[in-house]
C-alpha positions in Angstrom: -21.1 -18.4 22.2 -19.7 -22.0 21.8 -20.5 -22.1 18.0 -18.9 -18.9 17.7 -15.6 -20.1 19.4 -15.7 -23.4 17.4 -16.0 -21.4 14.1 -13.2 -19.1 15.1 -11.1 -22.2 15.9 -11.7 -23.7 12.5 -11.0 -20.3 10.8 -7.7 -20.1 12.6 -6.7 -23.7 11.4 -7.6 -22.9 7.9 -5.4 -19.6 8.2 -2.7 -21.9 9.6 -3.1 -24.3 6.7 -3.1 -21.6 4.1 0.2 -20.0 5.7 1.9 -23.5 5.6 1.0 -23.8 2.1 2.4 -20.5 1.1 5.5 -21.5 3.1 5.9 -24.6 1.3 5.3 -22.8 -2.1 8.0 -20.5 -1.1 10.4 -23.1 -0.4 9.8 -24.9 -3.8 10.4 -21.5 -5.7 13.4 -20.9 -3.8 14.9 -24.3 -4.8 13.9 -23.6 -8.6 15.2 -20.3 -8.7 18.6 -21.3 -6.9 18.8 -24.2 -9.2 18.6 -22.2 -12.4 20.8 -19.6 -11.1 23.5 -22.2 -10.3 26.9 -21.9 -11.8 27.0 -24.0 -15.0 30.7 -24.9 -15.2 32.8 -26.3 -12.5 36.8 -26.4 -13.2 39.7 -27.5 -11.1 41.7 -30.2 -9.6 39.4 -33.3 -9.2 39.2 -35.8 -6.3 38.2 -39.1 -7.9 35.6 -40.7 -5.7 35.0 -43.7 -7.9 34.6 -44.6 -11.6 31.9 -42.2 -12.4 32.0 -39.6 -9.6 34.5 -36.9 -8.8 34.5 -33.8 -6.5 36.0 -30.3 -7.5 36.1 -27.7 -4.7 33.8 -29.6 -2.5 31.1 -30.0 -5.4 30.1 -33.6 -6.1 29.8 -34.5 -9.8 28.5 -37.5 -11.5 29.9 -38.0 -14.9 26.7 -38.0 -17.3 25.9 -40.9 -19.7 27.8 -43.6 -17.9 27.8 -46.1 -15.0 31.0 -47.6 -13.6 31.3 -50.7 -11.2 30.7 -49.6 -7.6 33.8 -49.6 -5.4 32.9 -52.8 -3.6 31.7 -54.5 -6.6 33.6 -57.8 -7.6 33.8 -59.1 -11.2 34.9 -62.7 -12.2 38.2 -62.7 -14.0 39.8 -66.0 -15.1 37.7 -67.7 -12.4 38.9 -65.3 -9.6 37.1 -62.4 -8.0 38.6 -59.0 -9.2 37.8 -55.7 -7.7 36.6 -54.2 -10.8 35.1 -51.1 -9.1 38.5 -50.2 -7.6 40.1 -50.8 -11.0 37.6 -48.5 -12.6 38.5 -45.8 -10.1 42.2 -46.3 -10.5 41.8 -46.0 -14.4 40.0 -42.6 -13.8 42.7 -41.5 -11.2 45.4 -42.3 -13.9 43.6 -40.6 -16.8 43.1 -37.3 -14.8 46.3 -37.3 -13.1 47.1 -34.0 -11.8 45.4 -32.1 -14.6 42.6 -29.7 -14.3 39.1 -31.0 -15.1 36.5 -28.8 -16.7 32.9 -29.8 -16.3 29.7 -28.3 -17.9 26.7 -29.1 -15.7 23.4 -30.5 -17.1 21.3 -30.3 -13.9 21.4 -32.5 -10.7 20.5 -36.1 -10.0 18.1 -37.1 -7.3 21.1 -37.1 -4.9 21.8 -33.5 -5.5 25.0 -34.4 -7.3 26.0 -32.3 -10.2 25.3 -34.1 -13.5 28.1 -33.0 -16.0 30.1 -33.6 -19.0 33.7 -33.4 -18.0 36.9 -33.0 -19.8 40.6 -33.3 -19.4 42.7 -31.6 -22.0 39.7 -31.5 -24.1 39.0 -35.0 -23.9 35.5 -36.2 -22.7 35.9 -38.6 -19.5 32.7 -40.3 -19.7 33.7 -41.3 -23.4 37.0 -42.3 -22.3 35.8 -44.4 -19.4 33.4 -46.4 -21.8 35.8 -46.7 -24.7 38.4 -47.9 -22.5 36.2 -50.5 -20.9 35.7 -49.1 -17.5 32.2 -48.0 -17.6 28.9 -49.0 -19.4 27.0 -46.6 -21.5 23.7 -45.0 -20.2 22.5 -44.2 -23.5 25.2 -41.5 -24.9 28.1 -43.8 -25.7 26.9 -47.0 -27.2 29.3 -47.2 -30.1 32.2 -46.6 -27.6 30.7 -49.4 -25.3 30.4 -51.8 -28.5 34.2 -51.1 -29.1 35.4 -52.0 -25.6 33.0 -55.1 -25.5 34.4 -56.2 -28.6 38.0 -55.9 -27.7 37.2 -57.3 -24.2 39.0 -54.6 -22.4 38.5 -53.1 -18.9 35.5 -54.8 -17.2 34.6 -56.5 -20.5 37.5 -59.0 -19.9 35.5 -60.3 -17.0 32.1 -61.7 -16.2 30.2 -58.9 -14.4 26.8 -57.7 -13.4 25.9 -54.2 -14.8 26.5 -51.8 -11.9 22.9 -50.8 -11.7 21.9 -54.6 -11.2 24.6 -55.0 -8.8 23.4 -52.1 -6.6 20.0 -53.7 -6.4 21.1 -57.2 -5.5 23.7 -56.0 -3.1 21.2 -53.7 -1.3 23.5 -50.9 -2.1 22.2 -47.5 -3.1 23.9 -44.3 -4.0 24.2 -41.4 -1.4 21.1 -41.1 0.9 17.8 -39.5 0.7 17.7 -35.7 0.3 14.4 -33.9 0.8 15.5 -30.9 -1.2 16.3 -33.5 -4.0 12.9 -34.8 -3.7 11.4 -31.3 -4.0 13.3 -30.8 -7.1 12.1 -33.9 -8.6 8.6 -33.0 -7.8 8.8 -29.6 -9.4 10.9 -31.1 -12.3 11.4 -28.3 -14.9 
């Protein structure tokens, strides 16, 4: 009788593990389906978060292909500290103004922000930020970056650390950990 009860206990535990595995697989499938069914364009008036992030109708959007200095990041201009992160944000605020922003999403980053190419009056904001010297290229805008660097405009007029490196050295990360984002990255389609 004891052996039978032990066997039934193991069987119940195995059933519980199978049910848990099915539940987790269902959650992953839900994430994949909802992500693929997601709206691919976001349009409207934008709130500028920083030099490479905006918010439209409560949706967080990261401008794809660029990296701008962080808001707290300081650069060295003529021997003095300069709030180049604030300057990059201000440049984007001035560029967008009160115009509507049109974004086409390309997925999400690990922080669940929409990655998007966004335009104002048909002009690519990522390209504008790089060619104006307020952001560095993440592979898409090398020629624009070379142009800004050669002319020493925007952040290129100063001594600065690449935003990615500054975040590592300053112990600053972008928005916090998200389990849903982790599941998405594991599924990676």
